C-alpha positions as CSV (number, residue, x, y, z in Angstrom):
1,M,0.0,0.0,0.0
2,T,1.4,3.4,-1.0
3,I,1.8,6.2,1.5
4,R,-0.8,8.2,-0.5
5,T,-3.4,5.4,0.0
6,R,-2.5,4.9,3.6
7,L,-2.8,8.6,4.4
8,A,-6.2,8.8,2.7
9,W,-7.5,5.7,4.6
10,Q,-6.2,6.9,7.9
11,F,-7.6,10.4,7.4
12,A,-11.0,8.9,6.5
13,A,-10.9,6.4,9.4
14,I,-10.1,9.1,11.9
15,L,-12.9,11.4,10.6
16,A,-15.3,8.4,10.5
17,I,-14.7,7.5,14.1
18,T,-15.0,11.1,15.1
19,L,-18.3,11.6,13.3
20,L,-19.7,8.3,14.5
21,L,-18.9,9.2,18.1
22,F,-20.4,12.6,17.6
23,S,-23.5,11.1,16.0
24,L,-23.9,8.6,18.8
25,V,-23.6,11.4,21.4
26,I,-26.2,13.5,19.6
27,Y,-28.6,10.6,19.3
28,F,-28.1,9.5,22.9
29,F,-28.8,12.9,24.4
30,T,-31.7,13.5,22.0
31,Y,-33.2,10.2,23.0
32,Q,-32.8,10.9,26.7
33,S,-34.2,14.4,26.4
34,R,-37.3,13.3,24.5
35,R,-37.9,10.3,26.8
36,S,-37.5,12.6,29.9
37,A,-39.9,15.1,28.4
38,F,-42.5,12.4,27.5
39,T,-42.2,10.9,31.1
40,D,-42.8,14.3,32.6
41,S,-45.8,14.8,30.3
42,L,-47.2,11.4,31.5
43,F,-46.7,12.3,35.1
44,A,-48.4,15.7,34.6
45,R,-51.4,14.1,32.9
46,A,-51.6,11.5,35.6
47,R,-51.8,14.2,38.3
48,V,-54.4,16.1,36.3
49,V,-56.5,13.0,35.7
50,A,-56.3,12.1,39.4
51,H,-57.2,15.6,40.4
52,V,-60.1,15.9,38.0
53,Y,-61.4,12.3,38.8
54,L,-61.5,13.0,42.5
55,D,-63.0,16.4,42.0
56,G,-65.8,14.8,40.0
57,E,-66.2,12.1,42.6
58,N,-66.6,14.7,45.3
59,R,-69.6,16.3,43.5
60,G,-73.0,15.5,45.0
61,S,-75.3,14.6,42.2
62,K,-74.9,11.6,40.0
63,E,-75.6,13.5,36.8
64,S,-72.8,15.9,37.7
65,Q,-70.4,13.0,38.2
66,I,-71.4,11.4,34.9
67,S,-70.9,14.8,33.1
68,Y,-67.6,15.3,34.8
69,R,-66.3,11.8,33.9
70,R,-67.3,12.5,30.2
71,Y,-65.3,15.7,30.4
72,L,-62.4,13.7,31.9
73,R,-62.4,11.2,29.0
74,Q,-62.3,14.0,26.5
75,F,-59.5,15.7,28.3
76,Y,-56.9,12.9,28.6
77,R,-57.6,11.2,25.3
78,T,-54.9,13.1,23.4
79,L,-51.8,10.9,23.4
80,P,-51.4,7.8,21.1
81,E,-52.6,4.6,22.7
82,E,-53.1,6.4,26.0
83,E,-54.5,4.4,28.9
84,V,-55.2,5.6,32.4
85,R,-56.2,3.7,35.5
86,V,-57.0,4.8,39.0
87,F,-56.7,2.5,42.0
88,D,-58.0,3.2,45.5
89,R,-56.2,2.3,48.7
90,H,-57.4,-1.3,48.5
91,N,-55.9,-1.7,45.0
92,R,-59.3,-1.8,43.4
93,Q,-59.6,-0.2,40.0
94,V,-62.0,2.7,40.3
95,F,-61.4,4.4,36.9
96,H,-60.1,3.1,33.6
97,E,-60.2,4.7,30.2
98,G,-58.1,4.4,27.1
99,Q,-57.1,2.3,24.1
100,G,-54.3,0.3,25.6
101,S,-53.9,-3.4,25.9
102,G,-56.2,-3.7,28.8
103,R,-53.9,-6.1,30.7
104,P,-54.2,-6.1,34.4
105,V,-51.7,-4.0,36.4
106,P,-49.4,-6.2,38.5
107,L,-49.8,-5.8,42.3
108,A,-46.0,-5.5,42.6
109,L,-46.1,-2.3,40.5
110,L,-48.8,-0.8,42.7
111,A,-46.9,-1.8,45.8
112,E,-43.7,-0.2,44.4
113,V,-45.6,3.0,43.7
114,R,-47.0,3.1,47.2
115,R,-43.6,2.5,48.6
116,V,-41.6,4.9,46.5
117,G,-44.2,7.4,45.4
118,R,-43.7,7.1,41.7
119,H,-42.6,4.4,39.2
120,I,-41.3,4.5,35.6
121,E,-41.2,1.5,33.3
122,A,-40.1,1.6,29.7
123,Q,-41.3,-1.1,27.3
124,Q,-40.5,-2.0,23.8
125,D,-41.2,0.2,20.8
126,Y,-41.3,3.5,22.7
127,H,-44.2,2.4,25.1
128,Q,-44.0,3.7,28.6
129,I,-45.8,3.1,31.8
130,I,-45.7,5.4,34.9
131,G,-47.2,5.1,38.3
132,L,-48.0,8.0,40.6
133,L,-49.2,8.0,44.2
134,Y,-51.9,10.7,44.6
135,R,-52.9,11.6,48.2
136,D,-56.4,12.8,49.0
137,A,-57.3,14.0,52.5
138,R,-60.9,12.7,52.4
139,R,-60.7,9.5,50.4
140,G,-57.1,8.4,51.1
141,D,-54.3,7.5,48.7
142,F,-54.9,6.6,45.1
143,V,-52.5,5.1,42.6
144,V,-52.7,6.5,39.1
145,V,-51.2,4.3,36.3
146,A,-50.8,5.9,32.9
147,A,-49.4,4.3,29.8
148,S,-48.9,5.6,26.3
149,L,-46.8,5.4,23.1
150,D,-44.3,8.1,22.4
151,A,-45.0,8.2,18.6
152,D,-43.4,11.6,18.1
153,S,-40.1,10.4,19.5
154,R,-40.3,7.2,17.5
155,S,-40.8,9.2,14.3
156,N,-38.4,12.0,15.0
157,L,-35.6,9.6,16.2
158,R,-36.0,7.5,13.1
159,T,-35.6,10.6,11.0
160,L,-32.6,11.6,13.1
161,R,-31.0,8.2,12.6
162,Q,-31.5,8.5,8.8
163,V,-30.1,12.0,8.7
164,L,-27.0,11.1,10.8
165,A,-26.3,7.9,8.8
166,G,-26.7,9.7,5.5
167,G,-24.5,12.6,6.7
168,L,-21.9,10.2,7.9
169,F,-21.9,8.3,4.6
170,I,-21.7,11.5,2.5
171,S,-19.0,12.9,4.8
172,L,-16.9,9.7,4.3
173,I,-17.2,10.0,0.6
174,I,-16.2,13.7,0.6
175,V,-13.4,13.1,3.0
176,G,-12.1,10.0,1.1
177,I,-12.0,12.0,-2.2
178,G,-10.5,15.0,-0.5
179,G,-8.0,13.0,1.5
180,W,-6.8,11.3,-1.7
181,F,-6.1,14.6,-3.5
182,F,-4.7,16.1,-0.3
183,A,-2.3,13.2,0.1
184,R,-1.3,13.5,-3.5
185,Q,-0.6,17.2,-3.1
186,A,1.3,16.6,0.2
187,L,3.5,13.9,-1.4
188,Q,4.3,15.8,-4.6
189,P,7.6,17.1,-3.1
190,M,8.6,13.5,-2.2
191,Q,7.8,12.3,-5.7
192,R,9.9,15.1,-7.1
193,I,12.7,14.1,-4.8
194,V,12.4,10.5,-6.0
195,R,12.6,11.6,-9.6
196,E,15.7,13.8,-8.9
197,V,17.4,11.0,-6.9
198,D,16.8,8.5,-9.7
199,A,18.4,10.9,-12.2
200,I,21.7,11.2,-10.1
201,S,24.4,8.7,-11.1
202,A,28.1,8.3,-10.2
203,S,29.0,10.5,-13.2
204,D,27.0,13.6,-12.1
205,L,27.3,13.7,-8.3
206,H,27.5,17.5,-8.5
207,R,23.7,17.6,-8.9
208,R,21.6,18.5,-5.9
209,L,18.0,18.2,-4.8
210,S,15.9,21.3,-5.4
211,Q,13.6,21.0,-2.4
212,A,16.2,22.0,0.2
213,D,15.2,25.7,0.7
214,G,12.2,25.3,3.0
215,Q,11.6,24.6,6.7
216,D,9.3,21.6,6.5
217,E,10.3,17.9,6.9
218,V,10.7,17.4,3.2
219,S,13.2,20.2,3.0
220,H,15.1,18.8,5.9
221,L,15.2,15.5,4.2
222,A,16.5,17.1,1.0
223,Q,19.1,19.0,3.0
224,R,20.4,15.8,4.6
225,F,20.5,14.1,1.3
226,N,22.4,17.0,-0.3
227,S,24.9,16.8,2.6
228,L,25.2,13.0,1.8
229,L,25.8,13.9,-1.9
230,N,28.5,16.4,-0.8
231,R,30.3,13.7,1.2
232,L,29.9,11.2,-1.7
233,E,31.2,13.7,-4.2
234,T,34.2,14.5,-2.0
235,A,34.9,10.8,-1.4
236,F,34.6,10.0,-5.1
237,A,36.8,12.9,-6.1
238,G,39.4,11.9,-3.5
239,Q,39.3,8.3,-4.6
240,R,39.8,9.2,-8.2
241,T,42.6,11.6,-7.3
242,F,44.1,9.0,-5.0
243,V,44.0,6.3,-7.6
244,R,45.4,8.5,-10.2
245,D,48.3,9.9,-8.1
246,A,49.0,6.5,-6.5
247,S,49.2,4.9,-10.0
248,H,51.5,7.6,-11.1
249,E,53.8,7.2,-8.1
250,L,53.8,3.4,-8.3
251,R,54.6,3.5,-11.9
252,T,57.9,5.4,-11.4
253,P,59.8,2.8,-9.3
254,L,58.3,0.0,-11.3
255,T,59.5,1.6,-14.5
256,V,63.0,2.0,-13.0
257,L,63.0,-1.7,-11.9
258,I,61.8,-2.9,-15.3
259,G,64.2,-0.6,-17.2
260,E,67.3,-1.6,-15.2
261,L,66.5,-5.3,-15.5
262,E,65.9,-5.1,-19.3
263,V,69.1,-3.2,-19.8
264,A,71.0,-5.7,-17.7
265,L,69.6,-8.5,-19.9
266,L,70.5,-6.9,-23.2
267,Q,74.2,-7.7,-22.8
268,Q,75.4,-11.2,-22.1
269,E,78.6,-10.2,-20.4
270,R,78.9,-7.2,-18.0
271,S,81.5,-6.3,-15.5
272,P,80.9,-7.0,-11.8
273,A,80.8,-3.2,-11.1
274,E,78.0,-2.8,-13.7
275,Y,76.0,-5.7,-12.2
276,R,76.5,-4.1,-8.7
277,R,75.3,-0.8,-10.0
278,V,72.2,-2.4,-11.5
279,L,71.5,-4.3,-8.4
280,Q,71.9,-1.2,-6.2
281,S,69.6,0.8,-8.5
282,T,67.0,-2.0,-8.4
283,L,67.3,-2.2,-4.6
284,D,66.7,1.5,-4.3
285,A,63.7,1.3,-6.5
286,A,62.3,-1.6,-4.5
287,R,62.8,0.2,-1.2
288,L,61.1,3.2,-2.7
289,L,58.2,1.0,-3.8
290,K,58.1,-0.6,-0.3
291,D,58.0,2.8,1.4
292,L,55.2,4.0,-0.9
293,T,53.2,0.9,-0.4
294,N,53.6,1.1,3.4
295,G,52.4,4.7,3.2
296,L,49.3,3.8,1.2
297,L,48.5,1.0,3.6
298,Q,48.8,3.4,6.5
299,I,46.5,5.9,4.9
300,A,44.0,3.2,4.3
301,R,44.3,2.0,7.9
302,A,43.9,5.5,9.2
303,S,40.7,6.0,7.2
304,D,39.0,3.0,8.9
305,D,36.0,3.3,11.2
306,P,37.3,4.6,14.6
307,S,35.3,1.8,16.3
308,Q,37.4,-0.8,14.4
309,V,40.8,0.7,15.6
310,P,41.9,-0.5,19.0
311,L,42.6,2.4,21.5
312,R,44.4,2.4,24.8
313,P,46.2,4.9,27.0
314,V,49.4,6.1,25.2
315,P,52.0,8.3,27.0
316,L,53.0,10.8,24.3
317,D,56.3,11.8,26.1
318,E,57.5,8.2,25.8
319,L,56.2,8.1,22.2
320,L,58.1,11.3,21.4
321,L,61.3,9.9,22.7
322,Q,60.8,6.7,20.6
323,A,60.1,8.8,17.5
324,H,63.2,10.9,18.2
325,E,65.4,7.8,18.4
326,E,64.0,6.4,15.2
327,V,64.4,9.7,13.3
328,Q,68.0,10.0,14.5
329,R,68.7,6.6,13.2
330,R,67.2,7.5,9.8
331,Q,68.6,11.0,9.7
332,P,71.8,10.9,11.8
333,T,72.9,14.4,10.7
334,C,69.7,16.1,11.8
335,R,69.7,17.8,15.2
336,I,66.5,17.6,17.2
337,D,66.0,19.3,20.5
338,L,63.1,18.1,22.7
339,E,61.3,20.3,25.2
340,F,58.6,19.1,27.7
341,G,56.3,21.6,29.2
342,E,55.2,21.9,32.8
343,P,52.4,19.4,33.6
344,P,49.1,20.8,34.6
345,V,48.2,20.9,38.3
346,G,46.8,17.6,39.5
347,Q,48.2,15.7,36.5
348,E,51.9,15.4,37.5
349,R,51.9,11.6,37.3
350,Q,50.5,11.2,33.7
351,P,50.4,14.7,32.1
352,F,50.8,13.6,28.5
353,V,48.6,10.5,28.3
354,V,46.0,10.3,25.5
355,S,43.6,7.5,24.3
356,G,44.9,6.3,21.0
357,N,46.5,3.7,18.8
358,E,50.2,3.7,19.5
359,P,51.5,2.6,16.0
360,L,49.4,5.2,14.2
361,L,50.4,8.0,16.6
362,L,54.0,7.0,16.2
363,A,53.7,7.1,12.4
364,A,52.2,10.7,12.8
365,F,55.1,11.8,15.0
366,L,57.7,10.3,12.7
367,N,56.2,11.9,9.6
368,V,56.2,15.4,11.2
369,I,59.7,15.2,12.7
370,E,61.2,13.6,9.6
371,N,59.6,16.2,7.3
372,A,61.2,18.9,9.4
373,C,64.6,17.2,9.1
374,K,64.3,16.7,5.3
375,F,63.1,20.3,4.7
376,S,65.8,21.8,6.9
377,R,68.8,20.4,5.2
378,G,71.5,23.0,4.6
379,T,70.7,25.0,7.8
380,D,72.5,24.9,11.1
381,A,69.4,25.6,13.2
382,P,68.1,22.6,15.1
383,I,64.6,21.1,15.0
384,L,62.6,22.0,18.1
385,A,59.9,19.6,19.3
386,I,57.8,20.9,22.2
387,L,55.3,18.7,24.1
388,S,52.9,20.5,26.4
389,A,49.5,19.8,28.1
390,G,46.7,22.0,29.3
391,Q,42.9,22.5,29.3
392,G,42.3,18.8,28.5
393,R,44.5,18.8,25.4
394,V,48.0,17.6,24.6
395,R,50.0,19.4,22.0
396,L,53.2,18.6,20.0
397,E,54.8,21.6,18.2
398,V,57.6,20.8,15.7
399,R,59.4,23.9,14.5
400,D,62.1,24.1,11.8
401,Q,63.9,27.0,10.1
402,G,64.0,25.3,6.7
403,V,62.8,26.4,3.2
404,G,59.2,26.9,4.3
405,M,56.3,27.1,1.8
406,S,54.0,29.6,0.2
407,E,50.4,30.1,1.3
408,A,49.1,28.4,-1.9
409,D,51.2,25.4,-1.2
410,R,50.2,25.3,2.5
411,Q,46.5,25.1,1.4
412,Q,47.2,21.8,-0.4
413,V,49.7,20.0,1.9
414,F,46.9,17.6,3.0
415,V,46.2,16.5,-0.5
416,P,47.8,13.0,-1.1
417,F,50.9,13.1,-3.3
418,F,51.0,16.9,-3.4
419,R,54.5,18.3,-3.1
420,A,55.4,22.0,-2.8
421,E,57.6,23.7,-5.3
422,T,60.3,24.3,-2.8
423,V,60.8,20.6,-1.9
424,R,60.5,18.9,-5.3
425,N,64.2,18.0,-5.1
426,V,63.7,16.4,-1.6
427,P,63.0,12.6,-1.7
428,G,59.4,11.8,-0.8
429,H,56.0,10.9,-2.0
430,G,53.7,13.6,-0.6
431,I,51.7,11.2,1.7
432,G,53.2,12.0,5.1
433,L,51.1,15.0,6.1
434,P,47.9,13.6,4.5
435,L,48.5,10.4,6.6
436,T,49.1,12.5,9.7
437,A,45.9,14.4,9.1
438,K,44.0,11.2,8.8
439,I,45.5,9.9,12.0
440,M,44.6,13.1,13.9
441,E,41.0,12.9,12.6
442,L,40.8,9.3,13.7
443,H,41.8,10.3,17.3
444,G,39.6,13.3,17.5
445,G,42.6,15.7,17.1
446,V,43.7,18.4,14.7
447,V,46.8,19.3,12.8
448,R,47.7,22.9,12.1
449,I,50.5,24.2,9.9
450,A,52.0,27.7,9.9
451,S,54.8,28.5,7.4
452,Q,56.6,31.4,5.8
453,L,58.5,30.9,2.6
454,G,62.3,30.9,3.4
455,E,61.6,31.2,7.2
456,G,60.6,27.7,8.2
457,T,57.5,25.8,9.2
458,Q,55.6,25.1,12.4
459,V,53.4,21.9,12.6
460,T,51.1,21.5,15.6
461,L,49.5,18.2,16.5
462,E,46.7,18.5,19.2
463,L,44.9,15.6,20.8
464,P,42.4,15.3,23.6
465,A,44.0,14.2,26.9
466,A,42.8,10.9,28.3
467,R,40.4,11.1,31.2
468,S,41.9,10.1,34.5
């Protein structure tokens, strides 16, 4: 069942239930009101009949009594199937007139009237019987029993039922048709979104939904979907760029390997020195290919879901010492000075502990410090690495006084395989800083770079401190 049909049915069902309850309330209160009015009318007529009967009985002459009884019969005979009976204190019927069934009145009813003072008994098909105790000072208590048919209520309530049923049926038809068109109009933006989404493919992820400029739920959905398209477009563009650049970078060492081996095979006899040169060149290309492959694998690992990366408390001061030792092994001529800031108050025991993945954080530290060494060759100024903590954060600042970079190059240092103009002659692949940025993002940290061309570069890694 479509949403349009479901909305139409639900809207019609809600209105049907509401109208049905409203009709039942109207009918119930109308029925009770008319029944109460008819009962009051019967009681009033019973009192009048008793009064007139006793007044006629109290007259002296017999002709006067007969005349008065004739007047009484003409007076009360105005209701449909009306029947009135008067019983004395010995439950003997002293007056009866009417067109009723003529069935005897049960003694239990008379006893109930004498005990309570009045009695109401509703029968089928709008027939009603009432009993009234009438007290007379001279002749004692009398019981007046009146019965009649409420024909007006029967007719009017039948008409009311027909009107309510017809109104309910017509209302349901109108609401069903109106709800169908209303649901269609309400779902038109959704249908337009479906058509626009169906028209978007992997080749035109730049397209966006057109219903995202409002404040309703459909606009919010379109805005969220446009945000998803933005992320997908960025991911696709990054993937294409990554594949293109990675293919280009991998092709270079492979080309060197193949070229050197082919040249070596062209000549049958070569000198040992020549073979040694070919093997050394091949080894260098293989190492370059290994480093590039390891870098790509690290980027892929750093891009994983954070929930899939194991985290544990990592002391960054110890990690910095480990990174310093490794860089000194790789770059023995590079001078690196370490500086540890004062620990915050209350955190003297573990001031630099963060929650993270130690191999990934070590890779980030190595990339930053080794870059500073590579881009500072030819200068006598040492590399300064400062580790500090405060306000729930741990920071590592690595400063060098090397070649630096322009503002345009600084804007692209986190793009994989990008290399600034000033460091094109320095060995590398352009994946160190992108990898570091990925690692920081994975740990909820940030990386910031400040650089001036010819004046050096400052790289800041900031991570949230582990909770004690």
